[in-house]
C-alpha positions as CSV (number, residue, x, y, z in Angstrom):
1,M,-25.6,23.3,21.1
2,V,-24.6,25.4,17.7
3,N,-25.8,28.5,17.2
4,G,-28.7,27.2,19.6
5,E,-29.8,24.2,18.0
6,T,-28.8,21.1,19.9
7,T,-26.5,18.3,18.1
8,K,-27.8,15.6,20.4
9,Q,-29.1,12.0,19.3
10,R,-27.3,13.5,15.9
11,T,-24.9,11.5,13.7
12,A,-21.0,12.7,13.8
13,Q,-21.8,13.6,9.7
14,D,-24.8,15.8,11.0
15,V,-22.8,17.2,13.4
16,M,-19.6,18.7,11.3
17,D,-22.4,19.1,8.6
18,I,-23.8,22.2,11.3
19,I,-20.0,22.5,12.3
20,S,-18.5,23.5,8.6
21,G,-19.4,26.2,6.9
22,T,-17.8,29.4,4.6
23,P,-14.1,30.3,6.5
24,G,-14.2,33.7,7.8
25,S,-17.9,33.1,9.6
26,E,-18.6,32.6,13.0
27,L,-19.9,30.9,15.1
28,S,-21.2,29.7,18.6
29,L,-20.8,26.5,20.4
30,D,-21.8,25.0,23.9
31,I,-19.5,22.6,24.5
32,L,-20.2,19.6,27.5
33,R,-16.6,18.4,28.4
34,P,-16.2,15.0,29.9
35,G,-15.9,15.1,33.8
36,H,-17.5,18.7,33.8
37,T,-21.1,19.2,34.2
38,D,-21.3,23.3,33.3
39,L,-21.7,24.0,29.3
40,M,-18.9,26.5,27.9
41,N,-19.9,28.5,25.3
42,I,-16.9,29.4,22.9
43,K,-17.1,31.5,19.2
44,I,-15.0,31.0,16.9
45,T,-14.2,32.1,13.8
46,R,-14.6,29.0,11.3
47,G,-10.8,28.5,8.8
48,G,-9.4,27.1,6.4
49,M,-8.6,23.0,7.0
50,E,-5.2,23.1,6.5
51,G,-3.2,20.7,8.1
52,K,0.7,19.6,7.4
53,N,0.9,17.6,4.7
54,V,4.4,16.6,6.2
55,P,4.4,16.2,9.8
56,Y,7.3,14.1,10.7
57,S,11.2,14.1,9.6
58,G,14.1,13.4,11.1
59,I,17.3,10.8,11.7
60,V,16.5,7.0,12.2
61,A,19.7,5.9,12.0
62,P,23.0,7.0,11.5
63,D,23.7,9.4,8.3
64,I,19.3,8.3,7.6
65,G,17.1,10.2,6.7
66,Y,12.8,9.6,7.2
67,I,10.1,11.7,5.5
68,S,6.5,11.2,6.2
69,L,4.2,12.6,3.6
70,T,0.3,12.1,4.2
71,T,-1.6,13.6,1.8
72,F,-0.5,15.5,-1.6
73,T,-2.0,19.1,-0.5
74,A,-0.6,22.6,-1.8
75,D,2.9,22.6,-1.1
76,A,3.7,19.0,-0.5
77,G,6.5,19.1,-3.1
78,K,8.1,22.4,-1.3
79,N,7.8,20.8,2.0
80,V,9.1,17.8,0.8
81,A,12.1,19.5,-0.3
82,N,13.0,21.5,2.7
83,A,12.7,18.5,4.8
84,L,15.5,17.0,2.7
85,R,17.5,20.1,2.8
86,D,17.0,19.9,6.6
87,L,18.3,16.4,6.5
88,K,20.8,17.2,4.5
89,T,22.0,19.8,6.7
90,T,21.4,17.7,10.5
91,S,23.4,14.7,9.0
92,T,26.2,15.9,6.4
93,N,27.0,12.6,5.5
94,L,24.1,11.8,5.1
95,K,23.5,8.2,2.6
96,G,20.1,7.7,2.0
97,V,16.2,8.7,2.8
98,I,13.2,7.2,3.3
99,L,10.0,8.4,1.9
100,D,6.9,7.1,4.2
101,L,3.8,6.8,1.6
102,R,1.7,5.0,3.5
103,G,-2.1,6.1,3.7
104,N,-1.6,8.6,1.9
105,G,-4.5,8.9,-0.5
106,G,-3.0,10.9,-3.1
107,G,-4.6,14.7,-4.1
108,L,-3.1,17.6,-6.0
109,L,-1.3,15.9,-9.5
110,R,0.5,19.0,-9.4
111,E,2.1,18.1,-6.3
112,A,2.6,14.4,-7.3
113,I,5.0,16.2,-9.8
114,N,6.9,18.5,-7.6
115,V,7.3,15.0,-5.2
116,C,9.7,13.5,-8.2
117,N,10.7,16.9,-9.0
118,V,12.7,16.4,-5.6
119,F,14.5,13.5,-6.5
120,I,14.7,14.0,-10.3
121,P,15.6,16.4,-12.9
122,A,14.2,18.7,-15.1
123,G,12.6,17.6,-18.0
124,E,11.7,14.0,-17.0
125,T,8.5,12.5,-17.8
126,V,6.1,12.2,-15.1
127,V,3.2,11.1,-16.3
128,T,0.4,11.2,-19.4
129,T,-2.3,11.0,-19.6
130,K,-4.8,9.3,-22.2
131,G,-8.8,9.2,-23.3
132,K,-11.0,8.2,-26.0
133,V,-10.4,12.1,-26.5
134,V,-6.7,11.9,-28.3
135,E,-6.2,15.7,-28.6
136,A,-7.0,16.2,-24.6
137,D,-3.9,14.1,-24.2
138,Q,-1.3,14.9,-21.8
139,E,2.0,15.0,-20.5
140,Y,3.4,16.8,-17.3
141,K,7.3,17.3,-16.9
142,T,9.4,18.1,-14.0
143,Q,10.1,21.5,-14.2
144,G,13.1,22.6,-11.5
145,E,16.6,21.3,-10.6
146,P,16.2,18.5,-8.1
147,V,17.0,19.0,-4.3
148,D,19.0,15.4,-4.7
149,D,19.0,13.3,-8.2
150,K,21.5,11.1,-6.5
151,I,20.9,10.2,-3.3
152,E,19.6,6.1,-1.9
153,L,15.9,7.0,-2.0
154,I,13.6,3.9,0.1
155,I,9.5,4.6,-1.2
156,I,7.4,2.7,2.4
157,I,3.7,1.9,0.5
158,D,1.0,0.3,1.6
159,E,-2.7,-1.1,0.3
160,N,-4.2,2.7,1.7
161,S,-1.4,4.2,-1.2
162,A,-3.3,5.7,-3.9
163,S,-3.1,8.4,-6.6
164,A,-0.9,10.7,-6.4
165,S,1.5,8.3,-4.0
166,E,0.9,5.8,-7.0
167,I,2.2,8.3,-9.2
168,V,5.2,8.9,-7.1
169,S,5.9,5.1,-6.0
170,G,5.2,4.2,-9.8
171,V,7.3,7.0,-11.1
172,M,10.4,6.8,-9.5
173,Q,10.3,2.8,-9.5
174,D,9.9,3.2,-13.1
175,L,13.6,5.1,-13.3
176,D,15.2,2.9,-11.4
177,R,15.3,5.7,-9.1
178,A,14.2,4.4,-6.3
179,V,13.2,0.8,-4.1
180,I,10.1,0.4,-3.6
181,V,9.0,-1.7,0.0
182,G,6.2,-2.4,1.6
183,Q,2.5,-3.7,0.2
184,L,0.7,-3.2,-3.0
185,S,-0.7,0.1,-3.5
186,Y,-4.6,0.6,-3.9
187,G,-4.8,0.7,-7.5
188,K,-6.2,4.2,-8.5
189,G,-5.5,5.6,-11.8
190,L,-8.4,7.7,-13.0
191,V,-8.6,10.9,-14.2
192,Q,-11.8,12.3,-12.7
193,N,-13.8,15.7,-13.7
194,T,-17.4,17.3,-12.5
195,F,-19.2,19.2,-14.5
196,D,-22.8,20.7,-13.7
197,I,-26.0,19.3,-14.7
198,G,-28.1,21.8,-13.7
199,Y,-29.9,22.2,-11.3
200,N,-27.4,22.6,-8.0
201,A,-26.3,19.5,-9.5
202,K,-22.7,17.7,-10.8
203,I,-21.7,14.5,-12.1
204,K,-18.2,13.1,-11.7
205,L,-17.1,11.6,-14.7
206,T,-14.1,9.1,-15.4
207,T,-12.6,11.3,-18.4
208,S,-8.9,9.8,-18.9
209,K,-6.2,7.4,-17.5
210,Y,-2.7,8.2,-15.6
211,Y,0.4,6.7,-17.4
212,I,3.9,6.4,-15.9
213,P,7.1,6.5,-17.4
214,S,7.1,2.5,-18.2
215,G,3.8,3.3,-20.0
216,R,1.6,1.1,-17.5
217,C,-1.1,2.4,-16.2
218,I,-1.5,1.5,-12.3
219,Q,-5.5,1.4,-12.4
220,S,-7.6,-2.0,-11.2
221,V,-9.0,-3.3,-13.8
222,E,-11.2,-6.1,-12.2
223,Y,-13.8,-5.4,-9.0
224,K,-16.3,-7.6,-7.4
225,N,-18.9,-5.8,-5.2
226,G,-17.1,-2.9,-5.6
227,E,-13.3,-4.0,-4.2
228,R,-10.2,-4.4,-5.9
229,V,-9.8,-8.3,-6.7
230,H,-6.0,-9.0,-7.2
231,I,-5.1,-9.9,-10.9
232,P,-2.6,-13.2,-10.7
233,D,0.7,-11.2,-12.1
234,D,0.7,-13.8,-15.3
235,K,-2.2,-12.2,-15.8
236,R,-1.0,-8.7,-15.9
237,A,0.7,-7.2,-18.9
238,K,4.4,-6.5,-18.5
239,F,6.2,-3.1,-19.0
240,K,10.2,-2.5,-18.8
241,T,11.6,0.6,-15.9
242,R,14.1,2.4,-17.7
243,A,17.4,0.0,-16.7
244,G,15.2,-3.4,-18.3
245,R,13.5,-4.6,-15.3
246,T,9.7,-6.0,-15.5
247,V,6.8,-4.6,-13.8
248,L,3.8,-4.6,-14.2
249,D,0.1,-2.8,-14.7
250,G,-3.5,-3.3,-14.6
251,G,-3.4,-3.2,-10.2
252,G,-1.5,-0.8,-8.1
253,V,2.2,-0.7,-7.7
254,Q,3.8,-3.8,-6.8
255,P,6.7,-3.2,-4.3
256,D,10.8,-4.5,-5.2
257,E,11.1,-5.9,-1.3
258,P,7.1,-6.6,-0.5
259,L,5.9,-7.1,2.8
260,K,3.0,-8.6,4.6
261,A,0.9,-6.1,6.0
262,G,0.3,-6.5,9.5
263,E,-3.5,-7.4,10.3
264,V,-5.4,-5.7,13.2
265,P,-7.5,-8.6,14.9
266,L,-11.2,-8.1,14.6
267,I,-11.4,-7.2,18.1
268,V,-9.7,-4.3,18.0
269,K,-11.9,-3.3,14.9
270,K,-14.7,-4.0,16.6
271,L,-13.8,-2.0,19.9
272,E,-12.5,0.8,17.5
273,D,-15.9,1.2,15.4
274,Q,-18.1,1.0,18.4
275,D,-16.1,3.6,19.9
276,V,-15.4,2.1,23.6
277,I,-11.6,2.7,23.1
278,F,-12.0,6.4,22.2
279,N,-14.3,6.9,24.8
280,F,-12.1,5.3,27.0
281,V,-9.5,7.4,26.2
282,T,-11.5,10.3,27.0
283,Q,-11.8,9.3,30.3
284,E,-8.6,8.6,30.9
285,C,-7.5,11.9,29.8
286,I,-9.9,13.8,32.3
287,G,-7.5,15.7,34.3
288,R,-3.9,14.5,32.6
289,D,-2.4,17.6,31.5
290,S,0.3,15.5,29.7
291,L,2.2,12.1,28.9
292,G,5.2,12.5,29.9
293,A,8.4,12.2,27.6
294,L,7.6,11.4,23.7
295,E,9.7,8.7,24.2
296,T,9.3,6.5,26.8
297,F,5.2,7.0,27.0
298,H,3.5,3.4,26.8
299,F,0.0,2.4,28.5
300,T,0.2,-0.5,30.6
301,D,-3.1,-0.2,32.5
302,F,-5.0,-3.5,30.7
303,A,-7.2,-3.8,34.2
304,S,-9.0,-0.4,33.7
305,F,-9.7,-0.6,30.3
306,S,-11.4,-4.2,31.1
307,S,-13.4,-2.5,33.9
308,F,-14.8,0.1,31.5
309,L,-15.2,-2.7,28.7
310,N,-17.8,-4.5,30.8
311,K,-19.6,-1.2,32.2
312,S,-20.2,-0.3,28.5
313,D,-23.1,-1.9,26.2
314,F,-20.1,-3.0,23.9
315,K,-21.4,-5.8,21.7
316,F,-18.9,-8.4,19.9
317,E,-20.6,-9.2,17.0
318,T,-19.3,-11.0,14.0
319,E,-20.0,-12.5,10.5
320,T,-20.0,-16.3,12.2
321,D,-22.7,-14.8,14.3
322,Q,-25.0,-13.8,11.3
323,L,-24.0,-17.6,9.8
324,I,-25.1,-19.3,12.2
325,R,-28.2,-17.8,12.9
326,D,-29.0,-17.8,9.2
327,L,-28.2,-21.4,9.1
328,K,-31.0,-22.1,12.1
329,V,-33.6,-20.7,10.1
330,M,-32.8,-22.0,7.1
331,A,-32.2,-25.9,8.7
332,A,-35.6,-25.3,10.1
333,K,-37.1,-24.2,6.8
334,E,-36.5,-27.1,5.4
335,S,-37.4,-29.0,7.7
336,Y,-34.1,-30.5,9.6
337,S,-34.5,-33.1,12.4
338,S,-33.4,-31.7,15.7
339,D,-30.9,-33.0,16.5
340,I,-29.0,-30.4,13.6
341,A,-30.7,-27.6,15.3
342,N,-29.1,-29.6,18.6
343,E,-25.8,-28.9,16.4
344,V,-25.9,-25.4,15.4
345,D,-26.5,-24.6,19.3
346,H,-23.5,-25.9,20.2
347,L,-21.3,-24.6,17.2
348,K,-23.1,-20.8,18.9
349,S,-21.9,-22.0,22.5
350,S,-18.4,-22.6,20.8
351,V,-18.4,-19.2,19.2
352,E,-19.4,-17.3,22.4
353,K,-16.8,-19.1,23.9
354,E,-14.3,-18.3,21.5
355,K,-15.2,-14.9,21.3
356,A,-15.0,-14.2,25.1
357,T,-11.3,-14.8,24.6
358,Q,-10.7,-12.4,22.9
359,V,-9.8,-9.3,24.5
360,S,-7.4,-10.8,26.5
361,K,-5.8,-13.0,23.6
362,H,-5.1,-9.7,22.0
363,E,-4.4,-7.8,25.4
364,K,-0.7,-6.4,23.5
365,E,-2.9,-4.8,20.4
366,I,-5.9,-3.2,22.3
367,L,-3.1,-1.4,24.8
368,L,-1.6,-0.2,21.5
369,A,-4.5,0.9,20.3
370,I,-5.4,2.9,23.3
371,E,-1.5,4.2,23.2
372,K,-2.6,5.4,19.9
373,E,-5.5,7.4,20.4
374,M,-3.7,8.5,23.4
375,L,-0.8,9.7,21.7
376,G,-2.7,11.6,18.8
377,R,-4.5,13.6,21.7
378,Y,-1.7,14.6,23.3
379,Y,1.5,15.1,20.6
380,F,-1.3,15.5,17.5
381,E,0.4,13.7,14.0
382,T,3.5,14.6,14.5
383,G,3.8,12.7,17.9
384,L,1.4,10.0,16.7
385,V,4.3,9.3,13.4
386,R,7.2,9.4,15.8
387,H,6.5,7.1,18.4
388,Q,5.1,4.7,15.8
389,L,8.3,4.2,14.3
390,K,9.8,2.7,17.1
391,N,8.1,-0.4,15.7
392,D,8.1,-0.3,12.1
393,P,8.9,-3.6,10.3
394,E,8.8,-1.5,7.1
395,L,11.2,0.9,8.1
396,A,13.6,-1.5,9.9
397,Q,13.6,-3.1,6.7
398,A,14.1,0.1,4.4
399,I,17.0,0.9,6.7
400,S,18.7,-2.3,6.2
401,L,18.5,-2.0,2.4
402,L,19.8,1.7,2.8
403,N,23.2,-0.5,4.8
404,D,23.5,-2.4,2.0
405,P,24.5,-0.7,-1.1
406,A,25.3,-3.4,-2.7
407,R,22.0,-5.2,-2.4
408,Y,20.2,-1.9,-2.6
409,S,21.9,-1.7,-6.3
410,Q,21.5,-5.5,-7.1
411,I,17.7,-5.0,-7.0
412,L,17.2,-1.4,-9.2
413,R,19.8,-3.3,-11.5
414,P,20.2,-6.7,-11.1
415,N,21.9,-7.3,-14.3
């Protein structure tokens, strides 16, 4: 219960709406913990939501540093700068650094500029905004002295790196300051502002676009059903980096060293969407004070998970199932013979048999998902990042590049 009001049968969003409130105000919670039968009452004072934007930095290979930046909230530039200084102190012969922007959906523009300023000198144009009202166009430049504008730099991005992340990676690419590794970024280069329209309502309007030093815009320009459509390279406008390399606009930042993204199997997505893994981990954590050493922790008890899954109400519904149902309805509507209906039933049976194998087929991926959920509960984001770096293809590629100065240089200055 929250302040005397039951939250049973409410959605997660409903609960969040009740719990959220003005910082400094008080809240009374009645909590029923898994493994306990009595309600526990706690009173808390609401505070601000200030998480770490640099959850982890450290040495990941001899004389190679790593910085994870998860969001461009306040002090992102300062925290990246401090992380780099610490790395240079830890390794006096630091030869390269990896800035990880994967999954970073962006944030404050000023912090994107500040992060750029960690690696490039004062006075460099980072981004300009251009819209229909020319008088409102603005140019943003770095203001301070960099921490290190010479150290070799790798930036890792993925399809969920957006907005401020794309500004930083795009700027570093345009200035030939870093090699970009990973997957094509999200493609959000719009400036949006909110305006009051009365009756306690607001409207969000796109007022201009971001343009990075080469003159290109990172905003995607083609969509289908609300999703970005990747435009072939030969249909994207070409621009030049400071060293004369060709870069493209119209749909995110294209890595210099593209790597195929690892795909999460559908069965894992469904197990996560229906909270099966979450609930299983909750059960596993009852009475467990710790997971032991972070470096050696692995979850391997697949039999226990299988038993839990068999007792759950998990339903593995797929788009294929719906298509088969639609096909059967349409076949009947169009008066096809019973042979067709039998074929559809046979297809349905084959699909069900295939679905039944998916859990055991993807045991490794399911165990990794369980492991990730458990690590997040005991070691939080910092431990989770550290653990995931142990088997990370993009990180391995970045380290390989920093250990090959000739190749690194050839990518940035191919001529």
